[in-house]
C-alpha angles and dihedrals in degrees: 000000000000143000124024095346091058091045088055090049089051092053091047090048091055090049091050090049091052092049092048091053100039108029104027095034094228110162112263091235092059094038095053094045093049093048090046091053095049093042091050094051093047089045091060103258105151122244092236136025110278144159125254128224092274093053095255119142114249119199119230122231094264092053092047091052092047093049093048091050097046096043090056092052091047094054105039112006098096092038092057092046094050093047091052092047091055090052092049092052093048091050096046096049096044091246088128088063091050089054089050090050091053090054092050090053090049096049099033132230095273094076104049095164092053091043094053091044092053090044089057092044092055098040095049093058089083100012128068110253093236094057091036090059091050091049095048098037094088089056090048091053093046090051091049091054094043098046103028090232120156109277091213092052090050092047094052093044091052092046093047094048092051092045096051096058091037093066101029112034126061141244084062106102100244099059092039091052093047093047092052093044091052092049102254100102089124090054095055091131089061090055090048093050095047089041090059091050094048093046092060096073089044089055092045095049093047092046094056092042090050091052089051099044092043088070092051104043127052120197126213094257090057090051090055105057092175094060112131110240123196107244122229090249091056090049092052090047090055088062096040114222111359119231120259120269092248094053092043095054097037098081088056102034101044095057089048091052092048092051090047091053089052090054091046090049090052093048095049093036096233111193137192125034094333094054093045092049093049092048093048097044092042094057104113093237093051095040092051090044087059088051089052091051090051088049090053090050087051089053091050092050089050089052090244098116092119089062094060094097095048094044091049091047092050090049092052090050090052096044096043097081091046091052094050094047089047090051090048088054087053089053091054091050092049092049092050091049090051093056131069092260095095092051091048093050090046090055090048099032094130092076096054093037087062087064090043119165091003091071097073089038093056093043093051092044091054092049093045095049091045102048106017106229117109092197092052090048092050097046095042094048091047089053091052093046097046098082091040099054097096093045091051095048095248100116099110117091094247094047090046090051090052088050089053089052093046088054089050091050090052091046091062093051102117135358111195142140097314091056118088089211090060089060093044090054097043096043097045090039090056094238133138120241090254090054088047091059091051093048116021097030096047092042091056089049089053090049093050095047094046090050098048091050090056092043089052091050091049090050089059092062107024119075 
């Protein structure tokens, strides 16, 4: 099947996949693989390896699926694992709290909402937003009691700060996976830099909305003024002595510096031993491996070396589902690229180009709202976009990076009841589900819309 009929089948397949994940609660891994198999068969991929009329080898559907799965693991598997391990080590040692402390000192105590938002923004670069919220929530509650600031406003600012870096700034798994899927894994620093820029309007929009909604909605902890809140000092004591600022930031900063040196080496065409060393150390796998080593040193300094095995094991258990869903997204992308859909879209690219950067945003937003997981939405959308990048005029590194960010903006629009993060925020923020829809859901909508507007403006000038 080709042409418009197959395009209609493709759209229906995406709808079916969304329904399988959201309504029928079939795991995304199985849903994506099943849809990929059916779509490939309908799209004319043969059942077995064969040879076409010109004597060229044609892969069968099983080979296409296997290649899509393995190529994804080859390109991003270790990177995602190492990024998650760094986050685990920072969380376990209390280094995440040290980073939060540094942000408070930078912003000052007079702006608690901004301080907690920036805390979340920094901490969630290496740490999953769900666990980041749990880690920072005691500080949020202590600041609420100390400053008299709206608890709801503080909750939404913390949530928004965590969320912005979670979908925009590597080494969180979603952006890394999307960057590699779209062919700019070696330009991860470009994604990080643009991700920082794009996250600023998201933070600003959520900040002002949080200040507004904080006056309208009162959470349970505000209603109970006598509630006992764990002080910051007690929280620090629960970790023992917190790591130094230098050691806390090193596992994040050193990989960034190494990747930056690799880009600088490429730009200035450094040769010899220096150029080779910069290229090698700046490779994302190697740079993040250095971050992991620094995280292990941090564990040793915190006298937690004996927990390395358990922490690594827990990280692998957490990252495993993400890896498999990411690989399934790679399968879908490989299947699409093996059908006639790409050629059809190339021949009719003008229609989709009129939508431009809003196409990946809308696709990711639909997937996010339907099935709940931002990471699944990011990786699945990236898999769908990968074979279409050339046809849509997004093949250059900068355009591909903007596509990654547009996917991220869509993947934060919106967080509601089928999203685990929604329940983390509402439960720890002492809010009812109805209040959660008025606060968390709307705030993520504001973040997504603010971000995509800026991404669109950037797309007008950056090529």
